C-alpha positions in Angstrom: 0.0 0.0 0.1 2.8 2.4 1.0 4.5 1.6 -2.3 1.5 2.4 -4.4 1.1 5.8 -2.6 4.8 6.6 -3.2 4.4 5.9 -7.0 1.3 8.1 -7.1 3.1 10.9 -5.2 6.2 10.8 -7.6 3.9 10.9 -10.6 2.0 13.7 -9.2 5.1 15.7 -8.5 7.0 15.0 -11.7 4.2 15.4 -14.2 4.0 19.2 -14.0 7.7 19.5 -14.2 7.9 17.3 -17.3 5.2 19.4 -18.9 7.1 22.6 -18.2 10.2 21.1 -19.7 8.4 20.0 -22.9 6.2 23.0 -23.4 8.7 25.4 -24.9 9.5 22.6 -27.5 6.0 22.6 -28.9 5.5 26.4 -28.6 8.4 27.1 -31.0 8.5 26.6 -34.7 10.3 23.5 -35.8 13.4 24.2 -38.0 13.1 23.9 -41.8 13.8 20.6 -43.6 16.8 22.4 -45.0 18.0 26.0 -45.3 15.7 28.1 -47.4 17.0 29.1 -50.8 16.2 32.7 -50.6 15.6 35.3 -48.0 11.9 36.1 -47.8 10.9 39.4 -49.4 7.1 40.0 -49.8 5.8 40.8 -53.3 3.8 44.1 -53.1 0.0 43.6 -53.6 -0.1 45.9 -56.6 2.6 43.7 -58.2 0.7 40.5 -57.4 -2.4 42.0 -59.3 -0.2 42.7 -62.3 1.1 39.1 -62.1 -2.3 37.8 -62.3 -3.1 40.0 -65.2 -0.5 38.2 -67.2 -1.4 34.8 -65.7 -5.2 35.3 -66.5 -6.6 32.7 -64.1 -9.8 31.1 -65.3 -12.7 29.4 -63.5 -11.9 25.9 -62.5 -8.2 26.2 -62.7 -5.5 25.3 -60.1 -2.8 27.8 -59.1 0.6 26.7 -57.4 2.7 29.3 -55.7 6.2 28.0 -55.2 7.9 29.7 -52.1 4.6 31.1 -50.8 6.0 33.4 -48.1 3.1 34.8 -46.1 0.5 33.3 -48.5 -0.7 36.6 -49.9 -0.5 35.3 -53.6 -2.5 32.1 -53.2 -4.9 34.0 -50.9 -5.4 36.6 -53.7 -6.0 34.1 -56.4 -8.7 32.4 -54.2 -10.3 35.7 -53.1 -10.2 37.5 -56.4 -10.7 34.6 -59.0 -12.4 31.9 -56.8 -9.8 29.2 -58.0 -8.1 26.4 -56.0 -4.7 27.6 -54.9 -1.8 25.8 -53.2 1.1 27.4 -51.5 4.4 25.6 -50.8 7.2 26.8 -48.6 10.1 24.9 -47.0 10.2 27.3 -44.0 7.8 26.5 -41.2 7.5 30.1 -40.1 6.3 31.2 -43.4 3.8 28.2 -43.5 2.4 29.5 -40.2 2.1 32.9 -41.5 0.4 31.6 -44.7 -2.1 29.7 -42.6 -2.8 32.8 -40.6 -3.6 34.8 -43.8 -5.8 31.9 -45.2 -7.9 32.3 -42.1 -7.8 36.1 -42.2 -9.1 36.2 -45.8 -11.5 33.4 -45.1 -10.4 31.3 -47.9 -9.8 27.9 -46.1 -12.2 26.1 -48.6 -9.9 27.1 -51.5 -6.4 27.5 -50.3 -4.1 24.7 -49.2 -0.6 25.6 -47.7 2.0 22.8 -47.4 5.6 22.6 -46.0 7.4 21.2 -48.8 10.5 21.4 -50.8 9.5 22.9 -54.2 12.1 21.0 -56.1 10.5 17.8 -55.0 6.9 18.6 -56.1 4.7 17.2 -58.9 3.5 20.2 -60.6 1.3 18.4 -63.2 -2.0 19.6 -61.8 -1.2 23.3 -62.1 -2.7 25.6 -64.6 -1.0 28.8 -63.2 2.4 28.9 -61.3 3.7 32.0 -59.6 7.4 32.5 -58.6 9.6 34.9 -56.7 12.9 33.1 -56.8 16.4 33.9 -57.8 17.3 33.3 -61.5 19.4 30.1 -60.7 16.3 28.6 -58.9 14.0 29.4 -61.8 16.5 27.5 -64.1 16.6 24.6 -61.6 12.8 24.3 -61.9 13.0 23.8 -65.7 12.9 20.0 -65.6 9.6 20.2 -63.6 8.2 22.9 -65.8 8.9 20.9 -68.9 6.5 18.1 -67.7 3.6 20.6 -67.3 0.5 20.2 -69.6 0.3 22.6 -72.5 -1.0 26.2 -71.8 0.2 26.4 -68.3 1.1 29.9 -67.5 4.2 30.6 -65.3 4.7 34.1 -64.0 7.9 35.3 -62.2 8.4 38.5 -60.3 11.7 40.3 -60.9 13.7 37.3 -62.3 14.0 35.8 -65.7 14.7 32.1 -66.6 17.8 31.8 -68.5 17.5 29.7 -71.6 13.7 30.0 -71.9 12.2 32.8 -74.0 9.3 34.5 -72.1 6.1 35.0 -73.9 5.6 38.5 -72.4 7.4 40.6 -70.0 6.7 44.1 -68.4 7.8 46.6 -66.0 5.6 48.0 -63.2 6.0 50.7 -60.5 3.6 50.5 -57.5 2.2 53.9 -56.6 2.3 53.3 -52.8 4.2 51.1 -50.3 7.7 50.4 -49.3 8.8 49.1 -52.6 8.2 51.9 -55.0 10.6 50.9 -57.8 10.4 49.3 -61.1 9.3 45.6 -60.8 9.9 43.2 -63.8 7.3 40.6 -64.4 7.8 37.6 -66.8 5.3 35.2 -68.4 6.0 31.7 -69.9 3.4 29.5 -71.4 4.0 25.8 -71.7 5.5 24.1 -73.7 8.5 26.3 -72.8 10.1 28.0 -75.8 13.9 27.2 -75.3 16.5 29.7 -76.7 19.0 28.4 -79.1 22.6 28.9 -77.7 24.8 31.5 -79.6 27.1 30.2 -82.1 
């Protein structure tokens, strides 16, 4: 009887201490699967709107945002065009911010956010793909983009894709905000039009 009482006492004393020890682990963001390829810089909302002007999303289509940051781009495609949108980011902090924005904009029924490495994704279901990556990362995506169905529109903020000729490109300067500068926007349509090497 004394032994049972002693065990119960130890459990009662140790359990709160154990919970206090574990609590910080669950309250913090877990580390990324690997180091992110870029430092997150949000695309201004006015630039996002111009990106969608080039992408021309249509009812029933699917939008993939690769490196979704705070989720503003998939949230806008769902809110403005009513299409299914998927945001992918390798950084759990960005994923958490995206999920908060999905809830804020009330688009949970249309937007899915996933913590995934974009270079491991199957992009075959996408009709529209948006990017804000470095040039070398755009090039790294080419083998995946080559597998897309015909007519998929790929739009990149600021950075070109070496070796692939864009269908359209434009410059745009937002009228307000912290990023009042010329922003370059590129559009490609699959199948990608490869540039011939010089010589």
